C-alpha positions as CSV (number, residue, x, y, z in Angstrom):
1,M,4.0,-14.0,10.2
2,T,4.5,-12.1,6.8
3,S,3.0,-13.0,3.5
4,I,5.2,-10.8,1.3
5,V,8.7,-9.2,2.1
6,L,10.2,-6.7,-0.3
7,K,13.8,-5.7,0.2
8,N,15.1,-2.7,-1.8
9,M,13.3,-4.0,-4.8
10,V,13.9,-2.2,-8.0
11,K,12.6,-2.8,-11.5
12,D,14.1,-0.4,-14.2
13,Y,12.8,0.5,-17.6
14,P,14.3,2.9,-20.1
15,S,11.9,5.7,-18.9
16,F,10.6,4.5,-15.7
17,R,11.9,3.0,-12.3
18,L,9.7,1.2,-9.9
19,G,11.4,1.3,-6.3
20,P,13.5,1.1,-4.4
21,I,10.7,-0.4,-2.4
22,S,11.1,-2.1,1.0
23,A,8.0,-3.4,2.8
24,E,6.4,-6.3,4.6
25,I,2.8,-7.5,4.3
26,P,1.5,-9.6,7.1
27,Q,-0.7,-12.7,6.7
28,G,-4.5,-12.4,7.2
29,V,-5.0,-8.9,5.9
30,I,-6.3,-7.3,2.7
31,V,-3.9,-4.7,1.2
32,G,-5.2,-2.3,-1.4
33,L,-2.9,-0.7,-3.9
34,I,-3.8,2.7,-5.1
35,G,-2.2,5.2,-7.5
36,E,-2.8,6.9,-10.9
37,N,-2.5,5.1,-14.1
38,G,1.2,4.4,-14.9
39,A,2.3,4.7,-11.1
40,G,3.6,1.1,-11.0
41,K,0.9,-0.8,-9.4
42,S,0.6,-3.5,-12.3
43,T,4.4,-3.6,-12.6
44,L,4.7,-4.3,-8.8
45,I,2.1,-7.1,-9.1
46,K,4.0,-8.8,-11.9
47,C,7.2,-8.6,-9.9
48,L,5.5,-10.2,-7.0
49,L,4.5,-13.0,-9.3
50,G,7.9,-13.5,-10.9
51,L,6.4,-12.4,-14.2
52,K,8.9,-9.5,-14.3
53,R,12.6,-10.0,-13.4
54,I,13.7,-7.4,-10.8
55,D,17.0,-5.5,-11.3
56,Q,17.9,-5.0,-7.6
57,G,16.8,-6.3,-4.1
58,S,14.8,-9.3,-3.3
59,I,11.2,-10.5,-3.0
60,E,9.9,-13.2,-0.7
61,V,6.4,-14.6,-1.1
62,L,4.9,-17.1,1.4
63,G,8.2,-17.6,3.1
64,E,10.3,-18.3,-0.1
65,K,12.2,-16.2,-2.6
66,M,10.5,-16.1,-6.1
67,D,12.5,-18.8,-7.9
68,R,12.1,-18.5,-11.7
69,Q,13.1,-22.1,-12.0
70,T,10.5,-23.8,-9.9
71,Y,7.8,-21.2,-8.9
72,S,7.1,-23.4,-6.0
73,Q,4.6,-21.0,-4.5
74,Y,2.2,-20.8,-7.6
75,E,0.1,-23.6,-6.3
76,K,-0.7,-21.4,-3.2
77,I,-1.4,-18.3,-5.2
78,A,-4.5,-17.3,-7.0
79,V,-4.3,-14.4,-9.5
80,V,-7.1,-12.2,-11.3
81,F,-5.6,-9.9,-14.0
82,D,-7.8,-7.2,-15.8
83,E,-7.9,-9.6,-18.8
84,L,-8.9,-13.3,-18.8
85,P,-6.0,-15.5,-20.2
86,L,-8.2,-18.4,-21.5
87,A,-8.9,-19.7,-25.0
88,E,-11.9,-18.1,-26.3
89,N,-13.5,-21.2,-27.6
90,L,-13.7,-22.9,-24.2
91,K,-17.0,-23.2,-22.6
92,I,-17.5,-22.2,-19.0
93,S,-18.1,-25.9,-18.1
94,Q,-14.8,-26.9,-19.7
95,V,-12.9,-24.2,-17.8
96,G,-14.2,-25.8,-14.7
97,R,-13.0,-29.2,-15.6
98,I,-9.5,-27.9,-16.7
99,A,-9.2,-26.2,-13.3
100,K,-10.1,-29.4,-11.4
101,D,-7.3,-31.2,-13.2
102,L,-4.8,-28.4,-12.7
103,Y,-5.5,-27.5,-9.1
104,P,-5.5,-30.3,-6.3
105,S,-7.3,-28.0,-4.0
106,W,-10.1,-27.1,-6.5
107,Q,-13.5,-26.7,-4.9
108,E,-16.0,-27.9,-7.7
109,E,-19.2,-27.3,-5.7
110,K,-18.0,-23.9,-4.9
111,F,-17.4,-23.1,-8.5
112,S,-20.9,-24.1,-9.3
113,I,-22.3,-21.8,-6.6
114,F,-20.2,-18.8,-7.9
115,C,-21.3,-19.5,-11.4
116,Q,-25.0,-19.4,-10.3
117,R,-24.4,-16.3,-8.3
118,F,-22.6,-14.4,-11.2
119,A,-25.2,-15.6,-13.8
120,L,-22.5,-17.6,-15.8
121,D,-24.1,-19.9,-18.2
122,P,-21.9,-23.2,-18.2
123,D,-22.6,-23.7,-22.0
124,K,-21.4,-20.3,-23.0
125,K,-18.0,-19.8,-24.5
126,V,-15.4,-17.3,-23.2
127,K,-15.6,-15.4,-26.5
128,E,-19.4,-14.8,-25.9
129,L,-18.8,-13.1,-22.5
130,S,-18.7,-9.4,-22.1
131,R,-15.7,-7.9,-20.3
132,G,-17.6,-7.8,-17.0
133,M,-18.8,-11.4,-17.4
134,Q,-15.1,-12.5,-18.1
135,M,-14.0,-10.8,-15.0
136,K,-16.7,-12.7,-13.1
137,L,-15.3,-16.0,-14.5
138,G,-11.8,-14.9,-13.4
139,L,-12.9,-14.2,-9.8
140,C,-14.7,-17.5,-9.8
141,L,-11.5,-19.4,-10.7
142,A,-9.5,-17.5,-8.1
143,L,-11.9,-17.9,-5.2
144,C,-12.5,-21.6,-5.8
145,R,-8.9,-22.7,-5.0
146,D,-7.7,-23.2,-1.5
147,S,-4.9,-20.5,-2.0
148,D,-3.0,-18.7,0.7
149,L,-2.4,-15.4,-1.4
150,L,-5.0,-13.9,-3.7
151,I,-3.7,-11.2,-6.1
152,L,-6.2,-9.1,-8.0
153,D,-5.3,-6.4,-10.5
154,E,-8.4,-4.1,-11.3
155,P,-10.9,-7.0,-10.7
156,T,-14.0,-5.0,-10.2
157,G,-14.0,-2.4,-12.9
158,G,-16.4,-4.5,-15.1
159,L,-18.8,-5.4,-12.3
160,D,-22.0,-3.9,-11.5
161,P,-22.5,-2.4,-7.9
162,L,-24.5,-5.3,-6.5
163,V,-22.0,-8.0,-7.7
164,R,-19.1,-5.8,-6.5
165,E,-20.6,-5.7,-3.0
166,D,-21.0,-9.5,-3.0
167,F,-17.5,-9.9,-4.2
168,L,-16.2,-7.6,-1.5
169,D,-18.1,-9.8,1.1
170,D,-16.3,-12.8,-0.4
171,L,-12.9,-11.2,0.0
172,L,-13.8,-10.8,3.8
173,D,-14.8,-14.4,4.0
174,F,-11.6,-15.4,2.3
175,I,-9.3,-13.8,5.0
176,Q,-11.2,-15.3,7.9
177,D,-8.6,-17.8,7.7
178,E,-5.5,-15.8,9.1
179,K,-3.1,-17.6,7.0
180,K,-4.6,-16.2,3.9
181,T,-3.8,-12.6,2.3
182,V,-5.3,-10.5,-0.5
183,V,-3.4,-7.9,-2.5
184,I,-5.8,-5.9,-4.6
185,S,-5.2,-3.0,-7.0
186,S,-8.2,-0.9,-7.8
187,H,-9.3,2.6,-9.1
188,I,-12.6,2.1,-7.2
189,L,-11.3,3.5,-4.0
190,S,-14.7,3.3,-2.2
191,D,-14.3,-0.5,-2.4
192,L,-11.0,-0.5,-0.9
193,E,-12.2,1.8,1.9
194,K,-14.7,-0.9,2.8
195,V,-12.5,-3.9,2.9
196,A,-8.8,-3.1,3.0
197,D,-6.8,-3.4,6.2
198,Y,-3.7,-1.7,4.7
199,I,-3.2,0.7,1.9
200,G,-0.1,0.9,-0.4
201,F,0.0,4.2,-2.2
202,I,2.3,4.1,-5.2
203,H,3.2,7.4,-7.1
204,Q,5.7,7.6,-10.0
205,G,7.2,4.3,-9.0
206,Q,7.7,5.2,-5.3
207,L,5.9,3.7,-2.3
208,L,4.6,6.7,-0.5
209,Y,2.7,4.8,2.1
210,L,2.1,1.2,3.3
211,D,0.0,2.0,6.4
212,A,-3.0,0.6,8.2
213,K,-6.1,2.1,6.4
214,D,-7.7,3.4,9.5
215,E,-4.4,5.1,10.7
216,L,-4.0,6.6,7.3
217,L,-7.5,8.1,7.4
218,D,-7.2,9.2,11.0
219,Q,-3.9,11.0,10.7
220,H,-5.1,13.3,7.8
221,G,-7.6,16.1,7.6
222,L,-9.1,18.5,5.0
223,V,-9.1,22.1,5.9
224,S,-11.0,24.9,4.0
225,L,-9.2,28.3,4.2
226,S,-9.8,31.7,2.7
227,W,-7.1,32.8,0.2
228,E,-5.9,35.2,2.9
229,D,-5.5,32.6,5.5
230,Y,-3.8,30.3,3.1
231,R,-1.2,33.0,2.1
232,D,-0.2,33.4,5.7
233,L,0.0,29.6,6.3
234,D,3.3,27.7,6.7
235,K,3.3,25.8,3.5
236,E,5.3,23.0,5.0
237,K,2.1,21.9,6.7
238,V,0.3,21.6,3.3
239,L,0.4,18.0,1.8
240,G,-1.9,19.0,-1.1
241,K,-4.5,21.6,-2.1
242,K,-7.4,22.2,-4.3
243,E,-8.3,25.9,-5.3
244,S,-11.8,27.5,-5.9
245,A,-13.0,31.0,-6.4
246,Y,-13.8,31.1,-2.7
247,G,-10.5,29.8,-1.2
248,V,-8.4,26.7,-0.8
249,T,-8.9,23.3,0.7
250,I,-5.8,21.7,1.9
251,L,-4.8,18.2,3.1
252,V,-2.8,18.2,6.4
253,N,-1.2,15.8,8.7
254,L,-3.1,16.1,11.9
255,K,0.0,16.0,14.1
256,D,0.8,19.4,12.5
257,W,-2.6,20.8,12.7
258,S,-4.6,22.1,15.8
259,G,-7.6,23.7,14.0
260,D,-10.9,22.4,12.7
261,Y,-10.7,19.8,9.9
262,E,-13.0,17.3,8.0
263,R,-12.2,13.6,7.7
264,P,-10.8,12.7,4.1
265,S,-11.7,9.7,2.0
266,L,-8.9,7.6,0.5
267,E,-9.6,9.4,-2.8
268,D,-9.0,12.5,-1.1
269,I,-5.7,11.5,0.2
270,M,-4.5,10.1,-3.1
271,T,-5.6,13.1,-5.3
272,Y,-4.5,15.8,-2.8
273,T,-1.1,14.2,-2.2
274,I,-0.5,13.8,-6.0
275,H,-1.4,17.4,-6.7
276,G,0.5,18.7,-3.6
277,R,3.9,17.5,-4.3
278,G,6.3,20.3,-4.6
279,I,3.7,22.8,-3.4
280,Q,5.0,26.4,-2.7
């Protein structure tokens, strides 16, 4: 079963185009979206949610096309953006009561547990929270609904390492139900390396990869070469490179490489690929 289906999706702006993108995201997985600032990650998320009207193609979410008239899937989707869209004078306790009235699947006891874990004082107002604490509140709201799709846009940027670790564990718990899916955009690639099943790599509006994370890591290698060895190398084998006074380190696809190599990280694959496009 698929959770999200994109067919030749395009979103046009005067100076930027996202797509065309065709991809399928199965149920029961965590998909990490990576790419530099301005690559199109947030635009893609807004298109998935129907917040941006696409110019070509189609999007299906949870088995239905996104219908701007009904948004029938919204009850099954929980979202966390990098800013918390709540009235600043609301107390955290009031936010919980509003969520209980809005969402039939609201889990009040779970909300109390998460507030305690994240040290969220029920009597504090939204405007009194730091950005990091606001992100914690947003995560509480998202995780305390019985949603089938959880979409998060840079949710961990304001969290300290210990809270981030707990949050990643919560994501893994969330998808123990094979009907549930997570799409998470993050610049903290080490987090995605811990929990993501698939990686979607967006660069300049193009989806370069949507692959299983382990396969993506296993099929790439980092190779250190002297300048002389690099000059003699077939540059078609080079996906990206970094130079130093002592030589060059290159990213290669292991199907095209028979020598020694080191295993890259997700950050290596992203940065080397970005810097390697159009290499001579």
